[in-house]
Structures are given as structure tokens and as C-alpha cells.
N, C-alpha and C positions, 0 to 999 in steps of 0.2 A: 321615146326610144324603148325597145323591147328589153325587159329585165331578164338576163340569162338565168337559166335554171340553177347554175352554180351559185348565184347570188341570192337564191330563194331557199336556202337550206332549212329543212324542217327539223325540229328537235324531237318531235313525237309524231305518231301517226304513220310510221313507215309500214307498208303492207307486210303481212306475215311472210310471204315468199322472200322478200328482200332480207328479212331478219335471218331466216334459215340459211340463205345463201351466204350472208355475211359471216355467220357462225362457221359454215363449212370452209369459207376462205381462211378464216383465222386458224382453224385446225390444220389446214393444209400448209399454211405458212409456218406455223410453229413446229411442224415436223421437219423443217429444214434448218440446219445450223445457221445462225445469223452471221452475216458478213459485216465487215467494218463499213461504217457509213461516214460520209463526209459531213461534218457538222454544219448546221445552218449559220449563215453570217449573223453576228449579234446585232441587235438594234442599238443604234447610237444616238437616237434622238433624245433631246432634253424636254422637260415639261414646258408647256407654253407659259410665257410670262408677259404681263402687260407693262413692259418697260420699254423705253426708247431703244432702238437698235444701236449696237456699238458702232462707232465711226469706222472701225476696222471691219473688213468683210468677214462675216461669220464663216466658220469652217464648213458648214453645210449649205452655203449659198452657191449659186451658179458661178459667181465670180471666182470662187476658190477651186472650181473643178476644171480638169483638163477636158478638151474636146473628146467626145466619145469615139473610140476606135475599136470596133469589134475584133476580138481575137479569140475565136472558138478554141476550146481546149479538148483534148481527147477524153473519151469515156473513162470511167473508173476501171482499174485493172480487173480482169475477169478471173476470179478464182473458181475452184470447183464448187464451193459452197454458194458463191454469188450466182454462178450459172444455174445451180439448182433452184435458188430462190427466184431468179428471173423466170425460169420455166414454170414454177408454181404460180407466179403472178399472172403470166400469160394465160395459163389454163383457167385460172379463176376469172379473169376478165372475159375470156371466151364464154364461160358458163353464164356470166351475168348478161352479156350481150344477147345470148340466145334465149334467156328466160325472163328478162325484165324489160320494162318500157318506161319512158318518161322520167320524172324526177327520181323515182325509186332506183332506176338504172344508174343515174349519175351519182346518187347518194352512196350506192354500193361501190361504185368505181373510185370514188374520191380517195379513200385510204390506200387503195392499191396503186393509184397513180402517184400518191405521195411517196410510197415505198419505192416504186419504180424510178422516180426522179432521183431519189437518193442513190440508188444502185447504178443507174445508167440513163441519165436524162436524155441524151441524144436518141437512144433507142426508143424511149417513151415518146419523144417528140416525133420520131419517124412513124411510129404506130399511129399517132393522132393524125398525121398528115395523110394516111391511107384511108381514113374514114370517108364515106360519101359526103359530098357537100350538103349542107343543111344545118338545121338548128342544133342537132346533136353534136355534130363535129365542132361547131362554134362553141358549144358549152364545154365539150371535152377539152378543147384547146385552152379555153379560159381556166378550167380547173387545173390543167397541167401548168399553165403560166403562173397561177397563184402559188403553187408549190415550188416551182423552179425559181421564181423571182425571190422567194423567201430564202432559198438555199444559195443560189448563184445567179443573180439577175443579169450579170454581164454575159454569161453564156446564153441565157434565154434571149437577151436582146440581140445577140449575134445570130441566133437561129431564126427568129421570127420573120425578118424582112424577106428572106429567101425561101420561106416555108410554104408560101401560097395561102397562109392563114392570116396574113396581116390585114387588118381592117380597123375601123375606129374602135370597135368593141375590144378586140384583142390588144390593141395599142393602149387603150385605157386601163385594161386589167393589169398589164405588165407595169406600166408607168406608175399607176396608183400604188401597187404593192411595193415596188422598188422605192418609191418616195418615202415610205415609212421608215426606211433605214438610211437612205442616202438620196435626199431630194436633189442635191446638186448634180450627181451623176445621172439621175433619172431625167432631169431637165435637159442635160446635155444630149442625152439620147433622143429625147422627144424633138429637140431642135434639129436633129439630123434627118428626121423623117421627111421624105419628099412630097408625100401626098398631104394636101392641106387639111383634109378631113381627119386623117390619122393624127396629124400633129396637133390639131385643135383638141381632139378628144384626149390625147395623152397629156397635154398641158392642163386641161381642166381636172383630170384625175390627180395629177401631181399637186395642183393647187388645193384640192380638197384634203388629200392626205397630209400635206404640209401644214395647212392652216389649222387642222385639228390639234397639232402639237405646238406650232410656232406661228401664230397668225400674223405677227408683225413682219417677219421676214418673208412669209408667203405673200402677203399683200404687196410688199416692196417689189418682189420678183414679178408678180402679176402686172403691176403698173409699168414695168419695163418691157412687157411683151409688145409685139406688133399689134396694130389695131384689129386685125382679123381674129386674133386669138384672145385678145384682152377681155371681151365681154363674157365669154364662157368661163375663163379663169377667174374673173372678178366675182361672178355668180357663185362659183365653187368656194372661193375664199369666204364670201359673205355667208353662205349657207353653213359652213363649218364654224366660223367665228361666232355667228349669232346663236348657236346652240349653247355656248358657254358665256358669252359676253355681248348680248345684243346691242346694248347702248354704245359700246365701242365700235362694233361693226357698223352701226348706223352712222356714227360720226365719221368713220372712214369713207363710207359711200358718199356722204354729204360733202366731204372734202374733195372728192374727185371732180366735181363739176358744180359751178354756182347755179346752173339752170338745169331743169329736167333734161335728162339725156336718155333717148330711147335705147341706146346700147347698154345702159345701166338699169333699165327698168326691171329686168328679171332679178338682178342682184338686190336692188332696193326692196323688191317684193318679197324675196325670201327672208330678208332681215326683219321686215315688219311682220311677216307671218309668224316667225319663231318668237319674236318679242311679244306679239299679241297673245299667243298661246301661253306664254309664261306670265305676263303681267300687263294686261291691257290698260290698266290705270297709269302705268309708267309711260306708255306710248302716248296717251292723251296729254300728260304733263309735258312730254317732250314736244309735242305738236303745239301746245299752247305757248311754249317758250320761243317758238320760231317766229321770226317776223313774217308778215304777209308777203308772199312771193309765189311765183309759179312752182318753185320747188316744194314749198309747204303744201300747196294744193295737191301736187302729185303724191306726196307722202300721206296726206290726209285721205286721199282717195284709196290708196293701198290699205291704210289702216281700216277704213270703213268696210272694205270688202273682206278683209281678214276677220274683222270683229263681228260681221253679220250673223254667223251661226251661234255665237256665244253671248253677244251683247247687242242685239239688233236695234234697240231704241237709240243707244249711243251711236251706233253706226249710221242710222238714219239722220241723226242730228248733224254729224260731221259731213255726211254726203250732201245734205241740203244747203250747207253753208259754203260750199266751194264757190270760188269766184268765177272760174271759167265755165261758161254756159254748157258747152259740149261735155266737158268732163263731169259737171254736176249731173246732167241728165243720164249719162252712161253709168255713173257711180250709183245713183239712186236706183236705177233699174237693176244693176248688178247686186246691190244689197238686198233688194226685195226678192230677187230670184234665189239668192243663197239662203235668205231667211225662210222662204217658203220651202225650199228643199230640205232644210234642217228640221223645221217644225211647222208643218202646214196648218195644223189646228191653231197654234199660237199666232201664226201670221194672220189668219183670217179673223181671229178675235181682236187683234190689236191694230191692224193696219188702218181700220176706219178712223181711229183716234189720231193717226199720223197724217191724215189728209190736210190738216191745218198747216203742216210744214210744207205741203206740196201745192202751194197756191198756183204755181205755173202750170198751165195746161200740158205743156210738154213733159213735165215730170210725171204727171198722172198718166199721160199717154203711154209712157214707158212701162208702167205697172200693168196697164190694161193689155198691152201687147204681150207681156210675159204671161199673164193669166189666160189670154186667149189660147195659148198652147197648153198650159198646165191645168187650168181649172176654169173652163168657160162658164160654168154655172155660177161660181163665185164672182166671176168678172161682172156678170149682169147684176148681181146683188150689190157689188161695190159701186157700180155706176148709179144705181138707184139711191144708195146712201149719199153719194157725192152730189146728186141732183136734189136731195132733200125729199125724195119720194117715199122713202122708208127711213125709220130711225136706225142709228147704228146699234150693234148688239149691246144689250143691257140698258139702253136708254129708256125703255118702257118698263123696266122691272120695278118692283115696289121699293127697292133700295136706291134707285137712281135719284140724283138730286133734282 
């Protein structure tokens, strides 16, 4: 999925023209008397806790929310000072649109859109709707929704479906931001979306935001979703949960299905990836404690692939011991490819010693196929080493045993 520009905010490196324009904008805005602003809705979320959920429905759960019913409200009252500020904002925006391009343009627009949303969100939304279709309009709408959802998500939710800007990206942006303050209402709104792709994206964003603060309730909500939306939501929960408590996230994924489940492969993969980055030794211990089963094979394969760039010899050992023939061949090949991509010189120096683990011709064949594309010269060298035509690197050195 394309990452929108408003999600790729840079902290430094803004081109000089955008700095000058931003300074001019601030001077222009400060010359106008400030108007009263509607305060942003406070965040009500509690910190995530690894305790069992209360038998009573939590206040921020979907069960506690009323069905979403959009009721758009009028704009803020227009006073002379607010009208002047609106005019200044529009003039500054027009200057930015005529002089900047790309990320610099959106970075300069962001504070102006935030101010405009506070003064007159419907007018700001109407302006965004007049932009030509394309990536900039999508990014501008996304930026607008981030600010609007922080201040008044229900008004933003009432506007979006009829705006012509509703798509999976905008639905995800609004729902994810809304879920940081009220996941129950965000979930209710997401459930009202008629387009399956919009609904799935919105629910995944809610799951991610919710799980970052309250993984247990987010996980329970995700499990209650329909089968079409559950895999994406489960992956989002697993990704957020594994960043802080990967062992608990792994236990949750394992509890969902006693056998490998293709619908949960992405969720399990993101847990193992985060856990391996944090503590690969703990993942090995977890795998060793699991009884032999297809589920263990699947988890070990994911671990081997994740560990390949950082612990390649351990990854090769796990990959070569998988019981399923097809999974073993695919995992060995994948580990070798990731190892080569991360450290080609180390791979070429150490892979000959790994050939003893790869007695099956099919396992070696997968490596040769990978090298045929990436390094055909070394492929020939490895074939000669495997056939005994030449010694492996270091075998004929004075220090060799």
C-alpha cells in the first residue's frame, strides 16, 4: 500500500523556500487578532495493562457504544476577526500551492489546515474536495482528517462518506485517529461503511490504535469481527502488541487456531519479526518448548526467515530441521536469500560449511537457484565445493586442521 506523504513527515531537511514561506505565513497570521477556538476533545484512553478483561463491558468497547448516526453541525460562528484569519489562511495556502511541490508543499500546508479546521472545518473540507483528483488531494484530505478527527471526529465522519474522498486510505486515517480517543465510536462508524475495502481498512486502523493502548480489549474486539475483516485486524493487533509484549502477542496468536491458519500467517509473522528483533534467544526458547506440530513448523519457519539477517547460522539450523518437506525447502532457500542480501561476503565465506546440513539435493538446489540470479560466478564455485572439486574457503590455509 502506498504510504501517504502526510505519514512521512520529515523533522529536518525542509527546502529553504518552504521555510521562508512558512515564516511569511506565521507573520501574516499573527497580524490578525486571534479568534476563539473550539478545544480538541481530550484523550480518554488508559494505559495498556496485561490483566484479564473485566466481566463487565469496558466503557470504550464497541458493546458500550451506540450505533453511529452522523449529525453534522454548523460551522463555528463567523466573527470579523475569524473572517480575517480565514482570509489570511486562504491567501497563505494559495501562495504555498503556487510555489511548492511534493512533501514540502504538504508540510507547509499542515499547520494551516490545522488552524482552518479549528476555525471552520466544513469550509476546509470543502476546499479539499475541490482539489484535482490525485495523490496530492488524497494526502491533503488525509492531513485534514488527522486534524479534524482529533478535534471533532463525529463531524469528520459525517462529512467523509458524501465528500467524494472516501476510500480505504481516508477511512483508515479517520478511524485510526478517532480510535486513539474513542475506539468504541470509531468501531461503530467503521461498521456502518458499506464498501468492504473501506470497512476492512478502517477496522485494521482501529485495531492498531486500540492495541497500542489496550491490547486485550482490542484483541477481543478483533476476534468478534466477521471473517472478511478479522485477518487484517488481527495482524494490526499483533503488530502493535508485539512491540511491547511479543510473548503475550505470540500466545494470543497461538490460541486462535490449533493448526497453521493461512489467514493468520501475516499476524504470526509480524509477532515473530518484532520478537526476533528484540530477543532472538527468547524466540528459540519458546520454539523449543513447543511440542512437535504443524504449528511449530510454521512458527519456526517464520523465525528462521526473520533471524536470517542477524543470526544466519541459527536460522539455517532451524530451517533445516523443519519436518514438512516443502516448507523446509522454501525456508532454507528464503534464509539463504536474506542472508546473502544482508551480508553477501559473510554468506559466501560461511555457506560452504553449511552444506553438511543440506544433504538433500532439493535443499541445495534452492540455494543454487537463488545464486543463479544473484551471483552466478559464486554459484559455480559452490557447485565445485559441493562436488569436492575444490576445497572450501580456508581449508588449504596453514591454520586449517
